[in-house]
N, C-alpha and C positions, 0 to 999 in steps of 0.2 A: 810390439809392432801392431799386433791384432787389436790390442786395446786402443792404440792411437787411432787406428782406422775406424773403430767402432765409435769413438768420441767424435771424430770428424763427420761420420755419416749421421750420427744423432744430431749434431749441431746443424748440418745442412738440412736435415728433415724438419727440425724445429723451425728453422728459418723459413722453409718453404710453406709450412703450415700457417705461420704468422702472416706471410706475404699473401697466400691464397685467401686467408680469412679476410684480410684487409681489402684485398683487390675485389673479391666478390661482394663484400659488404658495400664498398663504394659503388660497385656496378649496379647493385640492387637499388641504392639510393638514387642513382641517375635515372632509373626507370620511372614510368608514370603509373599511377594507380589504375589497375586493370578493372576493378569493380568494387562496389560497396555491398557488403553482406550484412544484413540486419537480422538479429535473432531476438524476438520478444519472448522472453523465457516463459511467461505465464499466460500466453495468448489464448490457450484453450479454456482458461477459467475466466479471464477478464478481457474486454475488448475496448479499453479506453484509448489506446494508441496503436497505430499501424505503421508498417514500413513506409507507406506513402506519406504519412504525417511527418515522420522523422526526416525523410529526404526533403520534403517541402520546407521544414524548419532550417535545414542546412543550406538550401538554396537561398532562402530569404536572408540568411546571415552571411551569404557568400562564403560558405565553408564546405560546399560540396566537393569531396576529394577526388571524384572521378576525373581521370585524364590529367590530374595535377601531378607534378613531380613528387615522388615519395618523400624526398628529403625536405620538401617545403610544407608537408602536411603536419599540422600540430594537433595530435590526438587529444591532448589535455584541453585545448581550446574547444574542440568538438564536444567533449564531455561537459565542459562548463556551460556551453551554449544550450545543449539539449536538456540539462538539468534545470533550466529556467522554466521548462514546461511542468505545470503543476500535476500532471498525470504520472510523471516519472519519479520513481523512488531511487533508482541507482542505474548507472550506465558505465560500461567498460568499453573503451575504444582502443584498438591496437592494430599494428601493422603486421602483415605476414610476409615471409620471405618471397612468396610468389606475387607480391605486388597487390595485395587485397587489403582493404580497410574493413575490419569487422567491428560491428557494434552489438554488444550484448546488453539488452535493456530489461529492467525489472520495473513493472508498473506498481503504483501505489495500491494499498489494500484498504478500501473503505470499510468502516465498521458502523457508520451512522449516516443517515441522510437528514439534513435539516431543510425544512420548508417553512419559511417564516417571512414576516414583513421586512425583516432585516437582511434577507438574502436566502438563496437556495444553493446548497453546496453539500459536499460530503466532508465528514471528518475521517481521517485515515488512522491506521494503527500506530502512527508515530505522533499523533496529536496535532497534525497540521491539516489545513483544509485543501480541498481539491474541487474543481468545478463539476457541475452536472454534465454528463456526456449525452449527446444526442444519439449516439449509436449503441449505448449499452446502459442498462439499469442494474445496479447491484441490489441483491436481495438482502437488505439490512434493515434494522429498525428505523422507522421514520419518526422524526421529532418535529412537532409543530407547536404553535402558541407563541409565547413571548420569549423568544430565544435570542439572547445576546451572543455574539461570536465568542467573547471572552469566556462565557459560561459553557459554550459548546465545546471548546478546546481544552477545558480544564475539568470541571466536575462531571459534565456529561460524557466526556471522553473516557474518564476513569470508569464510569458506570457501564459504558458500552464495551470496554475491554473486559469487564467482569462478565457481561452477558456472553461475549464471544467465547470466553474460555470456559464457560459453564454450559454443558450440553443441554441440561434441562431448561434453563432460563433462556438460552439462545433460541431454542425451539418454541418457547412459550410467549415471549414478549414480542409483539408486532409493532405497536405504536407507543410513542411517548408524548405526552402533552405537558408543556411548561406553563404554569400560572404566572401572573405578574410578580408574585412574591417569591418566585423560583421554587415553589412546591411542585412536585412532579406527580402526574397521574399516568398510569400504565393501561394499555389495552392489550389483553392477552389474545392469543390465537384460539385457545380452547375456552369455551364458556362465554355466556352473554352477560358478563359483568365487567366492571372497571375496578382498578386498584389504585387507591389513594396512598401513594408512598410517602407524601410529605416532602420534607427536604431530603437531599441525598446524603445527609450525614447519617452514618451507621446503616447504610442500605443493605449491607451484607447480612446483618443480624435481622433486619426487617424481612428480607426475602427468605431467610432460614425459617422464621416463624410461619411465614405464608406457606412454604413448602410442607411443613409439618401439618398445617391446617388442611392443605389439599389432600395429604395422605390419610388423615384421620377423619375429617368431617365430610369432605366431598363424597366419598363412597356411600355415606349414609344419607346425606341431604341432596346430592345431585348438583350438577353444574348450573342449573337454571333457577335455583332458589333465591339467589342474592343478586341485587343490582349493583352494589358497591361493597368492596372489602377495604376497610380503612386501617392502614398500618402506621399512621403518623404519630400515634401515642405510644410511648415507650412500653414495651412488653405487653401490648394489648392488640387485639384484633377486634374491630368493631364492624359488624356486618349489617347492611341495610337490606331488608327483604323486599322483594318485588311487590 
């Protein structure tokens, strides 16, 4: 008898939980969006996009969720729309039980700035481009000269990734100049000389030779002795004195 009662109670309790869950879920869906909360995760480091920008984009696309019924809000559509912005790397939009739409936004990370007759833009760490921002300037190597976008997002992108991941060269290389034949010249932060890298083929080996030269020759000769350090010839460093 006790066992039968226990089974009945358990069945009724399970039924109530299912009903309550369904009822309150439906009740929440009938409510309107109380507010829109935006978190730009890396806003302390980069300032390419703001909460006002995101709200403006949603209003323009008629996707502002505020005061709209929760059940009619399509968070996937919101994500898709905001990802059209070239400053955004990733976005997560979701609903909360309290009737709030939350947006978690990750901005793109620029690793190179291109200033050329073919356009002014950033190349990010995913190998895509992003526009120059009027509110924030990223401190990354600047590329000028004869820069085609296809070259910027391929060979130059790989070179910039190498610089970013190498503490010594990331601190040392300030500017990159591209010649019409796609040979590359570097302007370092330290020293009043230029570095003719040549093509970007085998740039890791070329820079390894240059670093060895810096460590062994520069302490004896000084930073001001040479106007040009040429690395374009295999296994050679040709220096031009001032």
